[in-house]
Jmol script that loads the backbone (N, CA, C; Angstrom):
load data "model"
ATOM      1  N   MET A   1    -112.117 -94.390 -98.170  1.00  0.00           N
ATOM      2  CA  MET A   1    -111.667 -93.564 -97.091  1.00  0.00           C
ATOM      3  C   MET A   1    -110.798 -94.342 -96.113  1.00  0.00           C
ATOM      4  N   ARG A   2    -111.086 -95.634 -95.945  1.00  0.00           N
ATOM      5  CA  ARG A   2    -110.300 -96.452 -95.018  1.00  0.00           C
ATOM      6  C   ARG A   2    -108.837 -96.588 -95.455  1.00  0.00           C
ATOM      7  N   PRO A   3    -108.531 -96.838 -96.740  1.00  0.00           N
ATOM      8  CA  PRO A   3    -107.116 -96.961 -97.108  1.00  0.00           C
ATOM      9  C   PRO A   3    -106.319 -95.702 -96.777  1.00  0.00           C
ATOM     10  N   PHE A   4    -106.942 -94.543 -96.900  1.00  0.00           N
ATOM     11  CA  PHE A   4    -106.236 -93.307 -96.585  1.00  0.00           C
ATOM     12  C   PHE A   4    -105.895 -93.238 -95.103  1.00  0.00           C
ATOM     13  N   ARG A   5    -106.817 -93.646 -94.243  1.00  0.00           N
ATOM     14  CA  ARG A   5    -106.554 -93.651 -92.801  1.00  0.00           C
ATOM     15  C   ARG A   5    -105.434 -94.626 -92.459  1.00  0.00           C
ATOM     16  N   THR A   6    -105.468 -95.798 -93.073  1.00  0.00           N
ATOM     17  CA  THR A   6    -104.443 -96.801 -92.794  1.00  0.00           C
ATOM     18  C   THR A   6    -103.066 -96.290 -93.199  1.00  0.00           C
ATOM     19  N   VAL A   7    -103.002 -95.666 -94.371  1.00  0.00           N
ATOM     20  CA  VAL A   7    -101.716 -95.135 -94.842  1.00  0.00           C
ATOM     21  C   VAL A   7    -101.259 -93.999 -93.949  1.00  0.00           C
ATOM     22  N   SER A   8    -102.169 -93.125 -93.557  1.00  0.00           N
ATOM     23  CA  SER A   8    -101.764 -91.988 -92.726  1.00  0.00           C
ATOM     24  C   SER A   8    -101.328 -92.450 -91.332  1.00  0.00           C
ATOM     25  N   VAL A   9    -101.991 -93.442 -90.773  1.00  0.00           N
ATOM     26  CA  VAL A   9    -101.583 -93.974 -89.465  1.00  0.00           C
ATOM     27  C   VAL A   9    -100.221 -94.638 -89.576  1.00  0.00           C
ATOM     28  N   ALA A  10    -100.002 -95.389 -90.630  1.00  0.00           N
ATOM     29  CA  ALA A  10     -98.697 -96.037 -90.836  1.00  0.00           C
ATOM     30  C   ALA A  10     -97.597 -94.997 -91.000  1.00  0.00           C
ATOM     31  N   ALA A  11     -97.884 -93.910 -91.716  1.00  0.00           N
ATOM     32  CA  ALA A  11     -96.884 -92.854 -91.911  1.00  0.00           C
ATOM     33  C   ALA A  11     -96.566 -92.171 -90.588  1.00  0.00           C
ATOM     34  N   MET A  12     -97.595 -91.906 -89.770  1.00  0.00           N
ATOM     35  CA  MET A  12     -97.345 -91.275 -88.469  1.00  0.00           C
ATOM     36  C   MET A  12     -96.518 -92.173 -87.559  1.00  0.00           C
ATOM     37  N   LEU A  13     -96.810 -93.460 -87.554  1.00  0.00           N
ATOM     38  CA  LEU A  13     -96.023 -94.389 -86.739  1.00  0.00           C
ATOM     39  C   LEU A  13     -94.582 -94.454 -87.215  1.00  0.00           C
ATOM     40  N   ALA A  14     -94.380 -94.470 -88.513  1.00  0.00           N
ATOM     41  CA  ALA A  14     -93.021 -94.512 -89.057  1.00  0.00           C
ATOM     42  C   ALA A  14     -92.248 -93.261 -88.658  1.00  0.00           C
ATOM     43  N   LEU A  15     -92.891 -92.097 -88.745  1.00  0.00           N
ATOM     44  CA  LEU A  15     -92.223 -90.856 -88.331  1.00  0.00           C
ATOM     45  C   LEU A  15     -91.955 -90.837 -86.829  1.00  0.00           C
ATOM     46  N   ALA A  16     -92.885 -91.388 -86.069  1.00  0.00           N
ATOM     47  CA  ALA A  16     -92.683 -91.418 -84.617  1.00  0.00           C
ATOM     48  C   ALA A  16     -91.483 -92.290 -84.255  1.00  0.00           C
ATOM     49  N   TRP A  17     -91.291 -93.376 -84.969  1.00  0.00           N
ATOM     50  CA  TRP A  17     -90.166 -94.275 -84.673  1.00  0.00           C
ATOM     51  C   TRP A  17     -88.849 -93.744 -85.188  1.00  0.00           C
ATOM     52  N   THR A  18     -88.852 -93.088 -86.337  1.00  0.00           N
ATOM     53  CA  THR A  18     -87.601 -92.602 -86.922  1.00  0.00           C
ATOM     54  C   THR A  18     -87.248 -91.204 -86.441  1.00  0.00           C
ATOM     55  N   GLY A  19     -88.171 -90.508 -85.810  1.00  0.00           N
ATOM     56  CA  GLY A  19     -87.887 -89.150 -85.334  1.00  0.00           C
ATOM     57  C   GLY A  19     -86.697 -89.080 -84.410  1.00  0.00           C
ATOM     58  N   PRO A  20     -86.655 -89.896 -83.357  1.00  0.00           N
ATOM     59  CA  PRO A  20     -85.488 -89.837 -82.462  1.00  0.00           C
ATOM     60  C   PRO A  20     -84.179 -90.192 -83.180  1.00  0.00           C
ATOM     61  N   LEU A  21     -84.229 -91.062 -84.157  1.00  0.00           N
ATOM     62  CA  LEU A  21     -83.006 -91.410 -84.881  1.00  0.00           C
ATOM     63  C   LEU A  21     -82.508 -90.227 -85.695  1.00  0.00           C
ATOM     64  N   LEU A  22     -83.445 -89.499 -86.310  1.00  0.00           N
ATOM     65  CA  LEU A  22     -83.048 -88.346 -87.115  1.00  0.00           C
ATOM     66  C   LEU A  22     -82.580 -87.187 -86.242  1.00  0.00           C
ATOM     67  N   ALA A  23     -83.115 -87.088 -85.029  1.00  0.00           N
ATOM     68  CA  ALA A  23     -82.768 -85.989 -84.141  1.00  0.00           C
ATOM     69  C   ALA A  23     -81.457 -86.230 -83.400  1.00  0.00           C
ATOM     70  N   ALA A  24     -80.998 -87.457 -83.349  1.00  0.00           N
ATOM     71  CA  ALA A  24     -79.762 -87.767 -82.622  1.00  0.00           C
ATOM     72  C   ALA A  24     -78.577 -87.105 -83.307  1.00  0.00           C
ATOM     73  N   GLU A  25     -77.633 -86.691 -82.478  1.00  0.00           N
ATOM     74  CA  GLU A  25     -76.443 -86.050 -83.021  1.00  0.00           C
ATOM     75  C   GLU A  25     -75.509 -87.096 -83.620  1.00  0.00           C
ATOM     76  N   PRO A  26     -74.934 -86.802 -84.764  1.00  0.00           N
ATOM     77  CA  PRO A  26     -73.965 -87.745 -85.320  1.00  0.00           C
ATOM     78  C   PRO A  26     -72.706 -87.734 -84.461  1.00  0.00           C
ATOM     79  N   PRO A  27     -71.982 -88.857 -84.406  1.00  0.00           N
ATOM     80  CA  PRO A  27     -70.767 -88.881 -83.579  1.00  0.00           C
ATOM     81  C   PRO A  27     -69.737 -87.900 -84.125  1.00  0.00           C
ATOM     82  N   SER A  28     -68.952 -87.366 -83.215  1.00  0.00           N
ATOM     83  CA  SER A  28     -67.925 -86.425 -83.648  1.00  0.00           C
ATOM     84  C   SER A  28     -66.876 -87.160 -84.469  1.00  0.00           C
ATOM     85  N   PRO A  29     -66.178 -86.441 -85.336  1.00  0.00           N
ATOM     86  CA  PRO A  29     -65.166 -87.104 -86.177  1.00  0.00           C
ATOM     87  C   PRO A  29     -64.077 -87.798 -85.359  1.00  0.00           C
ATOM     88  N   ASP A  30     -63.727 -87.220 -84.199  1.00  0.00           N
ATOM     89  CA  ASP A  30     -62.700 -87.846 -83.372  1.00  0.00           C
ATOM     90  C   ASP A  30     -63.165 -89.195 -82.840  1.00  0.00           C
ATOM     91  N   GLU A  31     -64.445 -89.272 -82.422  1.00  0.00           N
ATOM     92  CA  GLU A  31     -64.979 -90.530 -81.908  1.00  0.00           C
ATOM     93  C   GLU A  31     -65.032 -91.594 -82.994  1.00  0.00           C
ATOM     94  N   SER A  32     -65.472 -91.189 -84.179  1.00  0.00           N
ATOM     95  CA  SER A  32     -65.580 -92.183 -85.253  1.00  0.00           C
ATOM     96  C   SER A  32     -64.201 -92.660 -85.699  1.00  0.00           C
ATOM     97  N   VAL A  33     -63.219 -91.767 -85.706  1.00  0.00           N
ATOM     98  CA  VAL A  33     -61.858 -92.171 -86.081  1.00  0.00           C
ATOM     99  C   VAL A  33     -61.297 -93.130 -85.036  1.00  0.00           C
ATOM    100  N   GLU A  34     -61.565 -92.827 -83.758  1.00  0.00           N
ATOM    101  CA  GLU A  34     -61.076 -93.695 -82.677  1.00  0.00           C
ATOM    102  C   GLU A  34     -61.743 -95.064 -82.750  1.00  0.00           C
ATOM    103  N   LYS A  35     -63.048 -95.099 -83.013  1.00  0.00           N
ATOM    104  CA  LYS A  35     -63.740 -96.380 -83.155  1.00  0.00           C
ATOM    105  C   LYS A  35     -63.197 -97.164 -84.346  1.00  0.00           C
ATOM    106  N   GLN A  36     -62.893 -96.453 -85.424  1.00  0.00           N
ATOM    107  CA  GLN A  36     -62.328 -97.112 -86.620  1.00  0.00           C
ATOM    108  C   GLN A  36     -60.971 -97.716 -86.298  1.00  0.00           C
ATOM    109  N   ARG A  37     -60.141 -96.995 -85.580  1.00  0.00           N
ATOM    110  CA  ARG A  37     -58.820 -97.524 -85.203  1.00  0.00           C
ATOM    111  C   ARG A  37     -58.959 -98.746 -84.301  1.00  0.00           C
ATOM    112  N   HIS A  38     -59.885 -98.661 -83.341  1.00  0.00           N
ATOM    113  CA  HIS A  38     -60.093 -99.783 -82.426  1.00  0.00           C
ATOM    114  C   HIS A  38     -60.572-101.014 -83.191  1.00  0.00           C
ATOM    115  N   ALA A  39     -61.501-100.817 -84.114  1.00  0.00           N
ATOM    116  CA  ALA A  39     -62.001-101.936 -84.914  1.00  0.00           C
ATOM    117  C   ALA A  39     -60.889-102.524 -85.779  1.00  0.00           C
ATOM    118  N   THR A  40     -60.054-101.664 -86.336  1.00  0.00           N
ATOM    119  CA  THR A  40     -58.935-102.137 -87.159  1.00  0.00           C
ATOM    120  C   THR A  40     -57.949-102.938 -86.316  1.00  0.00           C
ATOM    121  N   ASP A  41     -57.642-102.439 -85.118  1.00  0.00           N
ATOM    122  CA  ASP A  41     -56.721-103.161 -84.226  1.00  0.00           C
ATOM    123  C   ASP A  41     -57.280-104.528 -83.845  1.00  0.00           C
ATOM    124  N   LEU A  42     -58.567-104.585 -83.547  1.00  0.00           N
ATOM    125  CA  LEU A  42     -59.182-105.872 -83.212  1.00  0.00           C
ATOM    126  C   LEU A  42     -59.148-106.832 -84.392  1.00  0.00           C
ATOM    127  N   ALA A  43     -59.394-106.328 -85.587  1.00  0.00           N
ATOM    128  CA  ALA A  43     -59.367-107.181 -86.780  1.00  0.00           C
ATOM    129  C   ALA A  43     -57.953-107.708 -87.039  1.00  0.00           C
ATOM    130  N   ILE A  44     -56.952-106.873 -86.855  1.00  0.00           N
ATOM    131  CA  ILE A  44     -55.566-107.305 -87.053  1.00  0.00           C
ATOM    132  C   ILE A  44     -55.194-108.358 -86.018  1.00  0.00           C
ATOM    133  N   GLU A  45     -55.564-108.124 -84.770  1.00  0.00           N
ATOM    134  CA  GLU A  45     -55.249-109.086 -83.707  1.00  0.00           C
ATOM    135  C   GLU A  45     -55.937-110.430 -83.954  1.00  0.00           C
ATOM    136  N   ALA A  46     -57.186-110.395 -84.364  1.00  0.00           N
ATOM    137  CA  ALA A  46     -57.914-111.637 -84.652  1.00  0.00           C
ATOM    138  C   ALA A  46     -57.286-112.381 -85.821  1.00  0.00           C
ATOM    139  N   THR A  47     -56.869-111.658 -86.847  1.00  0.00           N
ATOM    140  CA  THR A  47     -56.236-112.289 -87.998  1.00  0.00           C
ATOM    141  C   THR A  47     -54.915-112.937 -87.601  1.00  0.00           C
ATOM    142  N   GLN A  48     -54.134-112.259 -86.754  1.00  0.00           N
ATOM    143  CA  GLN A  48     -52.869-112.833 -86.299  1.00  0.00           C
ATOM    144  C   GLN A  48     -53.107-114.098 -85.481  1.00  0.00           C
ATOM    145  N   MET A  49     -54.134-114.105 -84.639  1.00  0.00           N
ATOM    146  CA  MET A  49     -54.436-115.301 -83.848  1.00  0.00           C
ATOM    147  C   MET A  49     -54.858-116.459 -84.758  1.00  0.00           C
ATOM    148  N   LEU A  50     -55.645-116.158 -85.773  1.00  0.00           N
ATOM    149  CA  LEU A  50     -56.055-117.204 -86.716  1.00  0.00           C
ATOM    150  C   LEU A  50     -54.859-117.757 -87.486  1.00  0.00           C
ATOM    151  N   MET A  51     -53.943-116.896 -87.862  1.00  0.00           N
ATOM    152  CA  MET A  51     -52.757-117.354 -88.593  1.00  0.00           C
ATOM    153  C   MET A  51     -51.888-118.245 -87.703  1.00  0.00           C
ATOM    154  N   ARG A  52     -51.751-117.884 -86.419  1.00  0.00           N
ATOM    155  CA  ARG A  52     -50.979-118.734 -85.507  1.00  0.00           C
ATOM    156  C   ARG A  52     -51.652-120.092 -85.319  1.00  0.00           C
ATOM    157  N   ALA A  53     -52.963-120.084 -85.194  1.00  0.00           N
ATOM    158  CA  ALA A  53     -53.689-121.352 -85.040  1.00  0.00           C
ATOM    159  C   ALA A  53     -53.529-122.212 -86.282  1.00  0.00           C
ATOM    160  N   LEU A  54     -53.583-121.600 -87.449  1.00  0.00           N
ATOM    161  CA  LEU A  54     -53.391-122.344 -88.697  1.00  0.00           C
ATOM    162  C   LEU A  54     -51.977-122.904 -88.779  1.00  0.00           C
ATOM    163  N   GLN A  55     -50.990-122.133 -88.336  1.00  0.00           N
ATOM    164  CA  GLN A  55     -49.608-122.608 -88.342  1.00  0.00           C
ATOM    165  C   GLN A  55     -49.454-123.822 -87.422  1.00  0.00           C
ATOM    166  N   PHE A  56     -50.028-123.774 -86.230  1.00  0.00           N
ATOM    167  CA  PHE A  56     -49.955-124.909 -85.303  1.00  0.00           C
ATOM    168  C   PHE A  56     -50.647-126.132 -85.880  1.00  0.00           C
ATOM    169  N   MET A  57     -51.768-125.910 -86.553  1.00  0.00           N
ATOM    170  CA  MET A  57     -52.495-127.027 -87.147  1.00  0.00           C
ATOM    171  C   MET A  57     -51.672-127.679 -88.254  1.00  0.00           C
ATOM    172  N   ILE A  58     -51.018-126.875 -89.075  1.00  0.00           N
ATOM    173  CA  ILE A  58     -50.192-127.421 -90.152  1.00  0.00           C
ATOM    174  C   ILE A  58     -49.005-128.180 -89.577  1.00  0.00           C
ATOM    175  N   GLU A  59     -48.403-127.650 -88.510  1.00  0.00           N
ATOM    176  CA  GLU A  59     -47.276-128.345 -87.893  1.00  0.00           C
ATOM    177  C   GLU A  59     -47.699-129.661 -87.266  1.00  0.00           C
ATOM    178  N   ALA A  60     -48.942-129.754 -86.821  1.00  0.00           N
ATOM    179  CA  ALA A  60     -49.424-130.979 -86.183  1.00  0.00           C
ATOM    180  C   ALA A  60     -49.735-132.069 -87.203  1.00  0.00           C
ATOM    181  N   LEU A  61     -49.985-131.688 -88.450  1.00  0.00           N
ATOM    182  CA  LEU A  61     -50.277-132.693 -89.473  1.00  0.00           C
ATOM    183  C   LEU A  61     -49.015-133.468 -89.820  1.00  0.00           C
ATOM    184  N   PRO A  62     -49.109-134.775 -89.947  1.00  0.00           N
ATOM    185  CA  PRO A  62     -47.926-135.531 -90.341  1.00  0.00           C
ATOM    186  C   PRO A  62     -47.576-135.254 -91.799  1.00  0.00           C
ATOM    187  N   GLN A  63     -46.285-135.234 -92.071  1.00  0.00           N
ATOM    188  CA  GLN A  63     -45.806-135.006 -93.439  1.00  0.00           C
ATOM    189  C   GLN A  63     -45.185-136.295 -93.947  1.00  0.00           C
ATOM    190  N   TYR A  64     -45.441-136.599 -95.210  1.00  0.00           N
ATOM    191  CA  TYR A  64     -44.996-137.860 -95.789  1.00  0.00           C
ATOM    192  C   TYR A  64     -44.123-137.609 -97.008  1.00  0.00           C
ATOM    193  N   GLY A  65     -43.165-138.525 -97.224  1.00  0.00           N
ATOM    194  CA  GLY A  65     -42.308-138.486 -98.391  1.00  0.00           C
ATOM    195  C   GLY A  65     -42.929-139.272 -99.534  1.00  0.00           C
ATOM    196  N   PRO A  66     -42.221-139.365-100.646  1.00  0.00           N
ATOM    197  CA  PRO A  66     -42.761-140.110-101.792  1.00  0.00           C
ATOM    198  C   PRO A  66     -42.807-141.614-101.487  1.00  0.00           C
ATOM    199  N   PRO A  67     -43.848-142.293-101.938  1.00  0.00           N
ATOM    200  CA  PRO A  67     -43.950-143.734-101.677  1.00  0.00           C
ATOM    201  C   PRO A  67     -42.948-144.528-102.511  1.00  0.00           C
ATOM    202  N   HIS A  68     -42.531-145.674-101.981  1.00  0.00           N
ATOM    203  CA  HIS A  68     -41.672-146.585-102.726  1.00  0.00           C
ATOM    204  C   HIS A  68     -42.049-148.021-102.356  1.00  0.00           C
ATOM    205  N   ILE A  69     -41.599-148.944-103.168  1.00  0.00           N
ATOM    206  CA  ILE A  69     -41.898-150.363-102.940  1.00  0.00           C
ATOM    207  C   ILE A  69     -40.640-151.027-102.419  1.00  0.00           C
ATOM    208  N   ASN A  70     -40.760-151.711-101.278  1.00  0.00           N
ATOM    209  CA  ASN A  70     -39.584-152.388-100.728  1.00  0.00           C
ATOM    210  C   ASN A  70     -39.420-153.766-101.361  1.00  0.00           C
ATOM    211  N   GLU A  71     -38.405-154.502-100.908  1.00  0.00           N
ATOM    212  CA  GLU A  71     -38.088-155.799-101.516  1.00  0.00           C
ATOM    213  C   GLU A  71     -39.190-156.842-101.331  1.00  0.00           C
ATOM    214  N   ASN A  72     -40.064-156.672-100.349  1.00  0.00           N
ATOM    215  CA  ASN A  72     -41.167-157.619-100.140  1.00  0.00           C
ATOM    216  C   ASN A  72     -42.387-157.277-100.995  1.00  0.00           C
ATOM    217  N   GLY A  73     -42.329-156.168-101.721  1.00  0.00           N
ATOM    218  CA  GLY A  73     -43.458-155.754-102.534  1.00  0.00           C
ATOM    219  C   GLY A  73     -44.430-154.859-101.792  1.00  0.00           C
ATOM    220  N   ASP A  74     -44.067-154.475-100.578  1.00  0.00           N
ATOM    221  CA  ASP A  74     -44.938-153.591 -99.811  1.00  0.00           C
ATOM    222  C   ASP A  74     -44.730-152.143-100.248  1.00  0.00           C
ATOM    223  N   ILE A  75     -45.812-151.397-100.277  1.00  0.00           N
ATOM    224  CA  ILE A  75     -45.705-149.972-100.578  1.00  0.00           C
ATOM    225  C   ILE A  75     -45.452-149.249 -99.260  1.00  0.00           C
ATOM    226  N   VAL A  76     -44.358-148.508 -99.216  1.00  0.00           N
ATOM    227  CA  VAL A  76     -43.953-147.803 -98.002  1.00  0.00           C
ATOM    228  C   VAL A  76     -44.058-146.302 -98.264  1.00  0.00           C
ATOM    229  N   ILE A  77     -44.760-145.623 -97.375  1.00  0.00           N
ATOM    230  CA  ILE A  77     -44.857-144.161 -97.453  1.00  0.00           C
ATOM    231  C   ILE A  77     -44.173-143.621 -96.194  1.00  0.00           C
ATOM    232  N   PRO A  78     -42.931-143.143 -96.327  1.00  0.00           N
ATOM    233  CA  PRO A  78     -42.186-142.729 -95.133  1.00  0.00           C
ATOM    234  C   PRO A  78     -42.673-141.378 -94.590  1.00  0.00           C
ATOM    235  N   ARG A  79     -42.590-141.257 -93.288  1.00  0.00           N
ATOM    236  CA  ARG A  79     -42.893-139.972 -92.660  1.00  0.00           C
ATOM    237  C   ARG A  79     -41.658-139.087 -92.711  1.00  0.00           C
ATOM    238  N   ILE A  80     -41.904-137.817 -92.898  1.00  0.00           N
ATOM    239  CA  ILE A  80     -40.826-136.832 -92.879  1.00  0.00           C
ATOM    240  C   ILE A  80     -40.955-136.049 -91.580  1.00  0.00           C
ATOM    241  N   HIS A  81     -39.858-135.666 -91.007  1.00  0.00           N
ATOM    242  CA  HIS A  81     -39.830-134.887 -89.767  1.00  0.00           C
ATOM    243  C   HIS A  81     -40.564-135.602 -88.648  1.00  0.00           C
ATOM    244  N   GLU A  82     -40.367-136.873 -88.550  1.00  0.00           N
ATOM    245  CA  GLU A  82     -41.016-137.597 -87.461  1.00  0.00           C
ATOM    246  C   GLU A  82     -40.352-137.177 -86.162  1.00  0.00           C
ATOM    247  N   LYS A  83     -41.146-136.777 -85.235  1.00  0.00           N
ATOM    248  CA  LYS A  83     -40.612-136.324 -83.957  1.00  0.00           C
ATOM    249  C   LYS A  83     -40.197-137.542 -83.149  1.00  0.00           C
ATOM    250  N   PRO A  84     -39.033-137.482 -82.513  1.00  0.00           N
ATOM    251  CA  PRO A  84     -38.614-138.628 -81.700  1.00  0.00           C
ATOM    252  C   PRO A  84     -39.551-138.800 -80.511  1.00  0.00           C
ATOM    253  N   GLN A  85     -39.859-140.043 -80.233  1.00  0.00           N
ATOM    254  CA  GLN A  85     -40.728-140.347 -79.103  1.00  0.00           C
ATOM    255  C   GLN A  85     -39.952-140.141 -77.810  1.00  0.00           C
ATOM    256  N   PRO A  86     -40.500-139.397 -76.868  1.00  0.00           N
ATOM    257  CA  PRO A  86     -39.782-139.210 -75.600  1.00  0.00           C
ATOM    258  C   PRO A  86     -39.745-140.531 -74.830  1.00  0.00           C
ATOM    259  N   GLU A  87     -38.611-140.750 -74.207  1.00  0.00           N
ATOM    260  CA  GLU A  87     -38.472-141.981 -73.426  1.00  0.00           C
ATOM    261  C   GLU A  87     -39.344-141.869 -72.189  1.00  0.00           C
ATOM    262  N   PRO A  88     -40.031-142.930 -71.846  1.00  0.00           N
ATOM    263  CA  PRO A  88     -40.895-142.843 -70.662  1.00  0.00           C
ATOM    264  C   PRO A  88     -40.052-142.627 -69.411  1.00  0.00           C
ATOM    265  N   ALA A  89     -40.508-141.714 -68.597  1.00  0.00           N
ATOM    266  CA  ALA A  89     -39.795-141.433 -67.349  1.00  0.00           C
ATOM    267  C   ALA A  89     -39.994-142.601 -66.396  1.00  0.00           C
ATOM    268  N   GLU A  90     -38.987-142.826 -65.583  1.00  0.00           N
ATOM    269  CA  GLU A  90     -39.099-143.928 -64.627  1.00  0.00           C
ATOM    270  C   GLU A  90     -40.187-143.598 -63.622  1.00  0.00           C
ATOM    271  N   LYS A  91     -41.089-144.504 -63.482  1.00  0.00           N
ATOM    272  CA  LYS A  91     -42.160-144.288 -62.528  1.00  0.00           C
ATOM    273  C   LYS A  91     -41.634-144.616 -61.137  1.00  0.00           C
ATOM    274  N   SER A  92     -42.017-143.768 -60.202  1.00  0.00           N
ATOM    275  CA  SER A  92     -41.569-144.041 -58.834  1.00  0.00           C
ATOM    276  C   SER A  92     -42.360-145.237 -58.309  1.00  0.00           C
ATOM    277  N   LYS A  93     -41.676-146.049 -57.585  1.00  0.00           N
ATOM    278  CA  LYS A  93     -42.310-147.246 -57.035  1.00  0.00           C
ATOM    279  C   LYS A  93     -43.230-146.845 -55.898  1.00  0.00           C
ATOM    280  N   PRO A  94     -44.376-147.460 -55.797  1.00  0.00           N
ATOM    281  CA  PRO A  94     -45.269-147.108 -54.701  1.00  0.00           C
ATOM    282  C   PRO A  94     -44.623-147.446 -53.357  1.00  0.00           C
ATOM    283  N   ALA A  95     -44.924-146.637 -52.393  1.00  0.00           N
ATOM    284  CA  ALA A  95     -44.374-146.865 -51.055  1.00  0.00           C
ATOM    285  C   ALA A  95     -44.962-148.137 -50.461  1.00  0.00           C
ATOM    286  N   LYS A  96     -44.149-148.810 -49.708  1.00  0.00           N
ATOM    287  CA  LYS A  96     -44.619-150.028 -49.045  1.00  0.00           C
ATOM    288  C   LYS A  96     -45.572-149.656 -47.935  1.00  0.00           C
ATOM    289  N   PRO A  97     -46.557-150.483 -47.732  1.00  0.00           N
ATOM    290  CA  PRO A  97     -47.493-150.172 -46.644  1.00  0.00           C
ATOM    291  C   PRO A  97     -46.760-150.120 -45.309  1.00  0.00           C
ATOM    292  N   GLY A  98     -47.115-149.123 -44.514  1.00  0.00           N
ATOM    293  CA  GLY A  98     -46.522-149.007 -43.181  1.00  0.00           C
ATOM    294  C   GLY A  98     -45.268-148.163 -43.159  1.00  0.00           C
ATOM    295  N   THR A  99     -44.780-147.664 -44.318  1.00  0.00           N
ATOM    296  CA  THR A  99     -43.576-146.796 -44.300  1.00  0.00           C
ATOM    297  C   THR A  99     -44.040-145.353 -44.288  1.00  0.00           C
ATOM    298  N   PRO A 100     -43.322-144.498 -43.552  1.00  0.00           N
ATOM    299  CA  PRO A 100     -43.705-143.076 -43.500  1.00  0.00           C
ATOM    300  C   PRO A 100     -43.422-142.411 -44.832  1.00  0.00           C
ATOM    301  N   LEU A 101     -44.239-141.420 -45.143  1.00  0.00           N
ATOM    302  CA  LEU A 101     -44.081-140.694 -46.411  1.00  0.00           C
ATOM    303  C   LEU A 101     -43.062-139.661 -46.281  1.00  0.00           C
TER     304      LEU A 101
END
end "model"
wireframe off; spacefill off
backbone 0.3
color backbone group
């Protein structure tokens, strides 16, 4: 007799918990279509941001040409598209003590 009570109590609890879910109104077709469009737009935007980040990462990686051996026997692997180093800007000299700024 006890197993029957346990099963019946479990069934009543399950119905009590799922009752409000079954009674809830399904979203209108317009709302679901709008949510689908919003989700699609967010997915497209996220994918575009990831692609831009990947492009920046690839551009930041150094690129190398084919290796060759120079006259000293050293193996040289040249860089391709090496960015020119910017010339250091002239630093302003510190003001002498006692001079107005």
